[in-house]
Structures are given as C-alpha cells and as structure tokens.
C-alpha positions in Angstrom: 7.3 -26.6 14.4 8.2 -25.1 11.2 5.0 -23.7 9.3 5.1 -22.1 5.7 2.2 -19.9 4.3 1.9 -19.1 0.9 0.1 -15.5 -0.2 -0.3 -13.1 -3.4 -2.4 -15.6 -5.7 -5.2 -14.0 -7.8 -6.8 -13.7 -11.0 -5.0 -12.2 -13.8 -5.2 -11.8 -17.7 -2.6 -13.2 -19.9 0.3 -11.5 -20.2 0.5 -10.1 -16.6 2.9 -10.3 -13.5 2.2 -11.5 -10.2 4.4 -11.9 -7.3 3.9 -14.7 -4.9 5.5 -14.8 -1.2 6.0 -17.6 1.1 6.9 -16.8 4.4 8.3 -19.2 7.0 8.0 -19.4 10.7 9.3 -21.6 13.7 12.4 -23.3 14.7 14.9 -24.0 12.1 18.0 -26.3 12.9 19.7 -25.8 9.8 19.7 -23.2 6.6 17.1 -24.4 4.4 16.4 -24.2 0.9 12.7 -23.2 -0.5 10.7 -24.2 -3.7 7.6 -23.6 -5.4 5.2 -26.4 -6.9 2.1 -25.9 -8.4 -0.8 -28.0 -9.4 -3.6 -27.8 -11.8 -6.9 -29.4 -11.7 -6.5 -33.1 -12.9 -2.9 -32.9 -13.0 0.2 -33.8 -11.0 2.2 -31.4 -8.9 4.7 -30.0 -11.0 8.1 -28.4 -9.8 8.2 -24.5 -10.5 11.7 -23.1 -8.8 14.1 -23.6 -6.0 16.4 -21.6 -4.3 19.0 -22.4 -1.5 19.6 -20.8 1.4 23.0 -18.9 0.0 20.8 -17.7 -3.1 23.8 -19.5 -5.0 21.5 -22.4 -6.8 18.0 -21.2 -8.5 16.3 -24.0 -10.3 13.6 -23.8 -12.7 11.1 -26.0 -14.3 11.4 -26.3 -18.1 7.6 -24.7 -18.4 8.7 -21.4 -16.6 12.0 -20.6 -17.5 12.5 -17.7 -18.6 9.2 -16.1 -17.4 9.4 -16.8 -13.6 12.3 -15.7 -11.2 12.8 -17.1 -7.4 14.5 -15.0 -4.7 14.6 -15.0 -1.0 14.9 -12.5 2.0 16.6 -14.5 4.7 16.3 -11.9 7.1 12.6 -12.1 6.8 12.3 -16.0 6.1 10.5 -15.3 2.9 11.0 -16.5 -0.6 9.4 -14.7 -3.7 8.1 -16.1 -7.2 8.3 -12.9 -9.6 5.8 -14.9 -12.8 6.1 -12.6 -15.6 4.0 -13.1 -19.2 1.7 -15.5 -17.7 -0.1 -17.9 -19.5 -3.3 -19.5 -18.9 -1.6 -22.7 -18.4 -0.1 -21.3 -15.4 -3.4 -21.4 -13.7 -3.0 -23.9 -10.5 -2.3 -23.9 -6.8 1.0 -22.8 -6.1 2.7 -24.3 -3.0 6.0 -23.3 -1.2 8.1 -26.2 0.8 11.1 -26.4 2.6 14.0 -28.8 1.9 17.4 -29.6 3.1 18.9 -28.8 -0.2 17.6 -27.1 -3.3 15.8 -29.7 -5.9 13.1 -30.5 -8.1 12.4 -33.6 -6.0 9.2 -32.8 -4.1 10.1 -35.9 -1.8 12.8 -33.9 -0.6 10.6 -31.3 0.7 9.4 -31.7 4.6 7.2 -28.6 5.3 4.7 -27.6 3.0 2.1 -24.5 2.9 -1.6 -24.6 2.2 -1.1 -22.8 -1.3 -2.4 -20.0 -2.9 -4.6 -19.8 -6.2 -3.4 -18.3 -9.4 -5.7 -17.9 -12.1 -4.8 -16.6 -15.7 -7.8 -15.9 -18.1 -7.2 -15.7 -21.9 
C-alpha cells in the first residue's frame, strides 16, 4: 500500500518563503507523478503544482506561477514545493498526492496525504 506524508507547514509572514516536503512510501508499480493541491476554509480544493517522474513536465496553477517551484528527488521518493513571496491568500491546508501522470485534474490522483497547514499572516 502506498502512503504519502506532507511536512513543513507552519505560520509565516507576508513575503516569507517556505518549503513543503512530501514523501511517498510503499510499493509502486510504475513511475508516478506527484502533485500539490490546497484548500482554504470555505473554498474548493485548488491545484497548485505537479511534476512527472522524469522531471520533464512541471505544471502550476495560475495563482502561484512565478512564486512557487515544484521539484523532486526520486532517490528519496520526495517532492518539494518551494513557496516564495507568500501572501495571506496562500493560507490553506496543502495536500500532496500521486498520479499516473502530471495533471491539474484532482480526479486523476489516487493516493492523498493528510495535509499540512500553511498560514500566512499579513
């Protein structure tokens, strides 16, 4: 069984940077992509970023383009989300998930973590 665990969320101030990590464990039968989503209170889940196994495809949501960077270390089964110039509207629970391909469509993702809270104070 595959599991993913997010870490790194905390409270920061506007303009700060933060790096989230997501580590996958278990038995994988194919080379998987990973993605980050977020959900703020009272709002729908929003796509943040995704990356494929070969690190040839990186996708970003419009609201984070130019500020967030997704990367991965396959030897560690870990994906990272570097978040720069954080804004109060970035406040949300951030989730990572695995998928057979890099995509912004949440329905394609099959294994989800429990999430990590990021709070950006103004």
